[in-house]
C-alpha positions as CSV (number, residue, x, y, z in Angstrom):
1,M,0.0,0.1,0.0
2,S,1.2,3.7,-0.6
3,T,-0.1,6.8,0.9
4,A,-0.3,10.5,-0.5
5,D,0.9,13.5,1.6
6,T,-0.7,17.0,1.6
7,S,1.6,18.0,-1.4
8,G,0.1,15.1,-3.5
9,R,3.3,13.0,-3.5
10,I,3.0,9.2,-3.1
11,T,5.2,7.6,-0.5
12,P,5.2,3.9,0.1
13,A,3.9,2.8,3.2
14,R,6.4,1.3,5.7
15,P,6.2,-2.5,6.3
16,S,4.4,-3.5,9.5
17,P,6.7,-5.2,12.4
18,R,5.5,-8.5,11.4
19,K,6.8,-8.4,7.8
20,R,10.0,-6.9,9.0
21,R,10.4,-9.9,11.2
22,E,9.6,-12.3,8.6
23,A,12.0,-10.5,6.2
24,W,14.8,-10.9,8.9
25,E,13.9,-14.5,9.6
26,A,14.3,-15.1,5.8
27,V,17.6,-13.7,5.7
28,L,18.5,-15.6,8.9
29,F,17.6,-19.0,7.2
30,L,19.5,-18.1,4.0
31,S,22.5,-16.7,5.9
32,P,24.4,-20.1,5.5
33,W,24.1,-20.1,1.7
34,I,24.9,-16.3,1.5
35,V,28.1,-16.7,3.6
36,G,29.1,-19.8,1.5
37,F,28.3,-18.0,-1.6
38,I,30.5,-15.0,-0.4
39,C,33.2,-16.9,0.9
40,F,33.7,-19.8,-1.6
41,T,32.2,-18.7,-5.0
42,A,31.9,-14.7,-5.4
43,G,35.1,-14.1,-3.4
44,P,37.3,-16.4,-5.1
45,V,36.0,-15.2,-8.5
46,L,36.9,-11.5,-7.7
47,F,40.1,-12.6,-6.1
48,S,41.0,-14.5,-9.4
49,L,40.2,-11.3,-11.3
50,G,42.3,-9.2,-9.5
51,L,45.0,-11.8,-9.5
52,S,45.2,-11.9,-13.3
53,F,46.8,-8.5,-13.1
54,F,49.6,-9.7,-10.9
55,K,52.7,-12.2,-10.8
56,W,52.5,-14.4,-8.1
57,D,53.7,-17.8,-7.0
58,A,52.4,-18.1,-3.6
59,I,55.6,-17.9,-2.0
60,H,57.0,-14.5,-2.7
61,P,54.9,-11.2,-2.5
62,A,52.7,-10.4,-5.6
63,Q,53.8,-7.8,-8.1
64,F,51.7,-5.8,-10.2
65,Y,51.9,-7.1,-13.9
66,G,49.2,-5.2,-15.7
67,L,48.1,-6.8,-18.8
68,N,51.4,-8.6,-19.1
69,N,49.9,-12.1,-18.2
70,Y,47.3,-11.7,-20.9
71,R,50.0,-10.7,-23.6
72,Q,51.9,-13.8,-22.5
73,M,48.8,-15.9,-23.6
74,L,49.5,-14.6,-27.0
75,R,53.0,-16.3,-27.0
76,D,52.2,-19.4,-25.3
77,P,52.3,-22.2,-27.9
78,L,50.9,-24.8,-25.4
79,L,47.8,-22.6,-24.8
80,S,46.9,-22.6,-28.5
81,K,47.5,-26.4,-28.5
82,S,45.5,-27.1,-25.6
83,L,42.6,-24.7,-26.8
84,W,42.6,-26.7,-30.1
85,N,42.5,-29.8,-28.3
86,T,39.5,-28.8,-26.2
87,V,37.7,-27.6,-29.4
88,V,38.1,-31.0,-31.0
89,Y,37.1,-32.8,-28.1
90,A,34.0,-30.8,-27.9
91,A,33.2,-31.1,-31.5
92,M,33.2,-35.0,-30.8
93,Y,31.7,-35.0,-27.5
94,I,28.6,-32.5,-28.0
95,P,26.9,-34.2,-30.8
96,G,27.8,-37.8,-29.6
97,S,26.4,-37.2,-26.1
98,I,23.2,-35.5,-27.3
99,C,22.7,-38.5,-29.9
100,V,23.3,-41.1,-27.2
101,A,21.3,-39.4,-24.6
102,L,18.4,-39.0,-26.8
103,T,18.6,-42.5,-28.0
104,L,18.6,-43.8,-24.6
105,A,15.8,-41.7,-23.5
106,M,13.4,-42.8,-26.4
107,L,14.2,-46.4,-25.7
108,L,13.5,-45.9,-21.9
109,N,10.3,-43.9,-22.7
110,Q,8.6,-47.1,-23.8
111,K,5.8,-48.2,-21.6
112,L,7.1,-51.7,-20.6
113,R,7.1,-53.9,-17.5
114,G,10.3,-53.3,-15.5
115,M,11.3,-50.1,-17.4
116,G,12.3,-48.5,-14.2
117,I,14.9,-50.9,-13.5
118,F,16.7,-50.2,-16.9
119,R,16.3,-46.5,-16.5
120,T,18.2,-46.9,-13.1
121,I,20.8,-49.3,-14.7
122,F,21.5,-46.6,-17.4
123,Y,21.4,-43.8,-14.8
124,L,24.0,-45.4,-12.6
125,P,27.2,-44.6,-14.7
126,Y,26.5,-40.9,-14.1
127,L,26.8,-41.4,-10.2
128,T,29.9,-43.4,-10.5
129,A,33.0,-41.8,-8.9
130,G,35.4,-40.3,-11.5
131,V,38.9,-41.9,-10.7
132,A,37.3,-45.5,-10.1
133,T,35.5,-45.2,-13.7
134,Y,38.6,-43.8,-15.2
135,T,40.8,-47.0,-13.9
136,L,38.1,-49.1,-15.2
137,W,38.5,-47.6,-18.8
138,L,42.1,-47.8,-18.7
139,V,41.9,-51.4,-18.4
140,V,39.1,-51.8,-21.1
141,F,41.2,-49.7,-23.4
142,D,44.4,-51.4,-22.9
143,P,46.1,-51.8,-26.3
144,K,47.1,-55.4,-25.6
145,A,44.8,-57.1,-23.3
146,G,41.8,-54.8,-23.2
147,L,38.3,-55.8,-24.0
148,V,37.9,-53.3,-26.9
149,N,41.0,-54.4,-28.7
150,R,40.2,-58.1,-28.3
151,F,37.0,-57.6,-29.8
152,L,38.4,-55.3,-32.6
153,R,41.2,-58.2,-33.5
154,L,38.4,-60.4,-34.7
155,F,38.0,-58.0,-37.6
156,I,41.2,-56.1,-37.9
157,D,45.0,-56.9,-37.3
158,N,46.0,-53.7,-35.8
159,P,43.5,-52.1,-33.6
160,P,44.2,-48.6,-32.1
161,G,46.4,-47.9,-29.3
162,W,43.9,-45.6,-27.7
163,F,45.5,-43.7,-24.8
164,S,48.9,-44.4,-26.3
165,D,48.1,-43.1,-29.8
166,P,47.8,-39.2,-30.3
167,A,45.2,-39.8,-33.1
168,W,43.0,-42.0,-30.9
169,S,43.5,-40.6,-27.5
170,K,40.8,-38.0,-27.6
171,P,38.2,-40.5,-29.3
172,A,38.7,-42.8,-26.3
173,L,37.9,-39.9,-24.0
174,V,34.9,-38.9,-25.7
175,V,33.7,-42.6,-25.5
176,M,34.3,-42.6,-21.9
177,A,32.2,-39.4,-21.2
178,V,29.5,-40.5,-23.4
179,W,29.2,-43.5,-21.5
180,S,28.0,-41.4,-18.6
181,V,25.3,-39.4,-20.0
182,G,22.7,-40.5,-17.6
183,G,22.0,-36.9,-16.3
184,M,21.4,-35.7,-19.9
185,M,19.2,-39.0,-20.6
186,L,17.1,-38.2,-17.5
187,V,16.5,-34.6,-18.9
188,F,15.5,-36.0,-22.4
189,L,13.3,-38.6,-20.6
190,A,11.5,-35.8,-18.7
191,G,10.9,-33.8,-21.9
192,L,9.6,-36.8,-23.9
193,Q,7.1,-37.8,-21.2
194,N,5.7,-34.3,-21.4
195,I,4.7,-34.8,-25.2
196,S,1.2,-35.6,-25.4
197,D,0.1,-39.0,-27.2
198,Q,-2.5,-37.3,-29.0
199,L,0.1,-35.5,-31.2
200,Y,1.6,-38.8,-32.2
201,E,-2.0,-40.2,-32.9
202,A,-2.9,-37.1,-35.0
203,A,0.2,-37.6,-37.0
204,E,-0.3,-41.1,-37.6
205,I,-3.8,-40.5,-38.8
206,D,-2.4,-38.1,-41.3
207,G,-0.3,-40.9,-42.7
208,A,3.0,-40.0,-40.8
209,G,5.4,-43.0,-40.0
210,P,7.7,-43.4,-37.2
211,I,10.5,-41.4,-38.8
212,S,8.2,-38.7,-40.1
213,Q,6.8,-38.4,-36.5
214,F,10.4,-38.1,-35.0
215,F,11.3,-35.2,-37.1
216,N,8.0,-33.4,-37.3
217,V,6.6,-34.1,-33.6
218,T,9.3,-35.1,-31.3
219,I,12.1,-33.0,-32.4
220,P,10.3,-29.7,-32.7
221,I,8.5,-30.1,-29.2
222,L,11.8,-31.3,-27.6
223,S,13.8,-28.6,-29.1
224,P,14.0,-26.5,-25.8
225,T,15.3,-29.7,-24.0
226,I,17.9,-30.2,-26.9
227,F,19.0,-26.7,-26.7
228,F,19.4,-26.8,-22.8
229,N,21.5,-29.9,-23.1
230,T,23.4,-28.6,-25.7
231,I,24.4,-25.5,-23.8
232,I,25.3,-27.7,-20.7
233,A,27.5,-30.1,-22.8
234,T,29.4,-27.3,-24.4
235,I,30.3,-25.9,-20.8
236,A,31.1,-29.5,-19.7
237,S,33.3,-30.2,-22.8
238,F,35.3,-27.0,-22.3
239,R,35.9,-27.9,-18.5
240,V,37.3,-31.4,-19.2
241,F,40.1,-32.0,-16.9
242,E,40.0,-35.1,-14.9
243,P,40.2,-37.8,-17.5
244,A,43.4,-36.2,-18.9
245,L,44.9,-35.9,-15.5
246,V,44.3,-39.4,-14.2
247,L,44.8,-41.4,-17.5
248,T,46.9,-39.6,-19.9
249,S,48.7,-36.9,-18.0
250,G,48.1,-34.7,-21.1
251,G,49.8,-37.1,-23.4
252,P,50.7,-38.6,-25.7
253,S,52.5,-35.7,-27.5
254,N,50.2,-33.2,-25.8
255,S,47.1,-34.8,-27.6
256,T,45.0,-34.5,-24.4
257,L,46.5,-31.6,-23.1
258,F,43.2,-29.7,-22.6
259,Y,42.8,-26.0,-21.6
260,V,41.8,-26.6,-18.1
261,Y,44.6,-29.2,-17.6
262,H,47.1,-26.7,-19.0
263,L,45.9,-23.9,-16.5
264,F,46.3,-26.6,-13.6
265,N,49.8,-27.2,-14.6
266,K,50.5,-23.4,-14.8
267,A,49.1,-22.8,-11.3
268,F,50.0,-25.8,-9.3
269,T,53.0,-27.3,-11.2
270,F,54.9,-24.0,-12.1
271,G,53.3,-21.8,-9.5
272,Q,52.2,-19.0,-12.1
273,F,48.9,-18.2,-10.4
274,G,48.5,-14.9,-12.0
275,Y,49.0,-16.3,-15.4
276,A,46.6,-19.2,-14.6
277,S,43.9,-16.6,-13.3
278,A,44.2,-14.7,-16.6
279,M,43.7,-18.3,-18.5
280,A,40.6,-18.8,-16.5
281,W,39.2,-15.5,-17.4
282,L,40.0,-16.1,-21.1
283,L,38.0,-19.5,-20.7
284,F,35.0,-17.6,-19.2
285,A,34.8,-15.2,-22.1
286,I,35.2,-18.0,-24.6
287,V,32.3,-20.2,-22.9
288,L,30.2,-16.8,-22.7
289,V,30.6,-16.0,-26.3
290,L,29.6,-19.5,-27.3
291,T,26.6,-19.4,-25.1
292,I,25.4,-16.0,-26.5
293,I,26.0,-17.5,-30.1
294,Q,24.0,-20.6,-29.3
295,I,21.1,-18.6,-27.7
296,R,20.7,-16.3,-30.7
297,V,20.9,-19.2,-33.1
298,G,18.5,-21.1,-31.0
299,R,15.8,-18.5,-31.7
300,R,15.6,-19.8,-35.2
301,W,15.1,-23.4,-34.3
302,V,14.0,-23.7,-30.7
303,H,10.1,-23.7,-30.3
304,Y,8.4,-23.0,-27.1
305,G,4.8,-23.8,-26.1
């Protein structure tokens, strides 16, 4: 409510003591999250932004470096190499994960007995601890005794070396990542279950077959979900780090030296925290630009409502 004084000006009414008490109670209950956000998210983000203009190794006092950290990135050959590796990885992972997750979601959307068990089975890899999973895949992709190459030897004489071959190391990591698309699959499954059966019945009456129904009914209605998963997959692909650290250490021949792994080495191996902070902000800018492009392009093919 608002009131008007003698001069005709409208002044907002003061909140009652009860509303003020409820507001303070809300702030009190939110305070653990607010303090955690300031101390562990907003604070470090702002600190890294300031640190990107300094030269600091965590041992000696920080020295103001201006824009030299950003200029140094232009002369860093490993930075361009790591960025290229990340782009190639993203180009394989994004369409691969979308296609596999959507296919699994459509298969698990069938109204059959016991389907909940299969949904749980396909979702479990998403919950599996990273290091344990990477160790398992290291055995599976072993060039000599691994299950994959033992199967491939039935058809070809010289199967790939996978993690020991620069040409196959990134595809092997992509296969590992696509194996755990349970979270993305669950989002697709929720989107599919929101599509009315009447739309498929109408399309079938008009003579549309399964393929025509998929491209003319499922894809248009599911386009917001595809758009969401595409953005999430893009961000995830540019953050890839753990598989390269655990399995390949960036090799062979720097073929799996991804951007975040190179950033990690600069910070915690060489102690160049200022330079690593500048790299982090460059990564933020790249992901931001890609997201904006996706949003603008998405206006042409994403259909809401």
